[in-house]
C-alpha positions in Angstrom: 0.0 0.0 0.0 1.5 3.3 -1.1 -0.8 5.6 0.9 -3.0 5.2 4.0 -5.5 7.7 5.3 -7.9 7.4 8.3 -11.1 9.4 8.2 -12.2 11.3 11.3 -15.0 8.8 11.6 -12.5 5.9 11.6 -10.3 7.7 14.2 -13.3 8.4 16.5 -15.4 5.2 16.0 -13.0 2.3 15.1 -13.1 0.7 18.6 -17.0 0.7 18.7 -16.8 -2.0 16.0 -13.3 -3.6 16.3 -11.2 -4.8 19.2 -7.4 -4.3 19.7 -6.7 -7.2 17.3 -8.7 -5.7 14.5 -11.4 -8.3 14.7 -15.1 -7.5 15.3 -15.7 -6.9 19.0 -17.2 -9.8 20.8 -21.0 -9.6 20.6 -20.9 -7.3 17.5 -23.1 -8.5 14.7 -23.3 -6.9 11.3 -26.8 -8.3 10.8 -28.4 -8.4 14.2 -31.4 -10.5 15.0 -33.9 -7.6 14.9 -34.4 -4.6 12.6 -33.3 -2.3 15.4 -30.1 -4.3 16.0 -29.4 -4.3 12.2 -29.9 -0.5 12.0 -27.7 0.1 15.1 -24.9 -2.0 13.5 -25.3 -0.3 10.2 -25.0 3.1 11.8 -21.8 2.0 13.6 -20.3 0.8 10.3 -21.3 4.0 8.5 -19.8 6.1 11.2 -16.4 4.6 10.5 -16.1 6.9 7.4 -15.6 4.4 4.7 -14.6 5.8 1.3 -17.2 4.5 -1.1 -16.9 7.2 -3.8 -14.4 7.4 -6.6 -11.8 10.0 -5.7 -11.0 13.0 -7.8 -7.3 14.0 -8.1 -6.5 17.6 -9.1 -3.0 19.1 -8.7 -1.9 16.4 -6.3 -4.9 16.8 -4.0 -7.2 13.9 -3.6 -10.9 14.8 -3.1 -13.4 12.2 -1.8 -16.5 11.9 0.4 -17.0 9.3 3.1 -19.7 7.7 5.1 -18.9 9.8 8.2 -20.5 12.7 6.4 -17.3 14.6 5.6 -15.7 15.6 2.3 -12.0 15.4 2.3 -9.1 17.0 0.4 -5.8 15.2 1.0 -2.5 16.3 -0.4 -0.6 13.4 -2.0 
């Protein structure tokens, strides 16, 4: 991997989903057994700030949005 970037959502919320060994926390389920559990798990995953859009690169600056609700501009 040439570059790595952690979104603010990832920095703030990573350990609500993952443990110190980078595995899902004990008891965390992506799917849940009820609609409410599923929605809560989905909200936690979205808060991590995954980059799901195609980035735009202009003048060595990478622009992209993420699921934490922010738009980022990162200099290469």
